[in-house]
C-alpha positions, -999 to +999 in steps of 0.1 A: +014+019+147+011+038+180+030+068+192+028+092+221+024+121+197+008+124+162+043+128+147+056+096+164+026+077+151+031+091+115+068+082+116+061+047+129+038+043+099+061+058+073+095+044+082+086+008+074+068+018+042+098+037+030+121+008+038+099-017+020+097+005-011+135+006-012+133-031-021+121-022-056+128+015-062+149+044-053+118+066-054+109+085-022+076+082-003+062+115+010+035+125+035+020+159+036+032+184+062+011+207+083-020+185+085-039+184+118-047+151+135-079+137+121-074+153+087-071+129+058-035+126+046-023+110+013+010+094+006+028+106-026+058+093-045+087+112-061+080+091-092+043+086-100+039+060-114+069+039-105+083+024-137+094-011-131+104-041-152+091-076-147+112-105-160+079-123-166+057-097-183+079-067-192+075-030-184+051-021-156+037+010-140+031+008-103+006+032-087+004+037-050-026+056-035-029+055+002-050+078+025-049+077+062-056+099+093-041+102+127-064+093+155-061+091+193-073+060+210-088+055+244-053+052+260-043+086+248-019+071+223-019+081+186-021+058+157-025+058+119-059+046+106-061+038+069-090+055+052-085+041+017-059+024-005-055+017-042-024-001-053-024-012-089-001-024-117-005-013-153+012-022-185+033+004-203+002+018-221-015+023-187-040-006-189-046-020-154-033-055-150-042-060-113-053-038-085-056-041-047-083-017-035-101-007-004-123+024-006-151+019+020-171+049+008-180+031-025-172-006-019-183-030+008-149-048+013-112-048+003-109-064-031-087-073-060-094-059-095-086-084-122-094-081-159-122-105-168-122-107-206-148-135-210-172-116-188-164-082-204-157-062-173-134-060-143-141-084-115-139-074-078-125-104-060-129-101-022-097-100-001-087-091+034-067-059+040-036-059+018-004-043+030+019-024+006+047-048+017+027-078+005+022-061-029+060-054-031+066-090-022+044-101-051+064-078-074+096-094-064+087-130-060+059-136-086+066-110-113+104-111-108+109-074-106+146-070-097+154-060-062+172-027-057+187-033-023+224-036-019+221-072-007+194-085-030+188-116-009+178-095+022+145-082+007+124-110+022+137-102+057+132-065+052+096-069+040+088-093+069+102-068+094+084-038+077+051-057+075+052-068+112+038-035+126+009-036+101+000-071+111+004-064+148-016-031+149-042-035+121-077-030+132-104-049+114-137-033+108-170-047+096-172-035+060-207-028+047-220-007+020-240+023+031-274+025+014 
């Protein structure tokens, strides 16, 4: 999400994420202050983890870990570049149920963590880049977490509007594990 200044780029990134989060929680999403462009920044929540309730599976804990940095492109515009994300859901005891991860320093590609009881360990199922908005949509539509917006039926439109900048401005990289 470009901007003429680092702050404009940061705001263009954060405003849709905050609006999307409002579909499932009253928690606030924060970004650090005083960081210089190029420094790695991490989002934080006023409630960590978010405690949610699924009509399908009961109490959930939702963890959001997202790191990014502000970079200047060749046109002298600024944009946010995601460095790493880890979004995961856990049961009320903290056992991971599902996780969407991209951490290029230790994994070759974005992936989904799913328990794999018959195999005896977690599986890393390849995915494309996953937006926070799409995870929130999964919470609402598939896990039936109640929407928190005033007009419950507007969450789909809100999530589509919030996700549009991610889709429009995402940059795809070749992911490969360093030796």
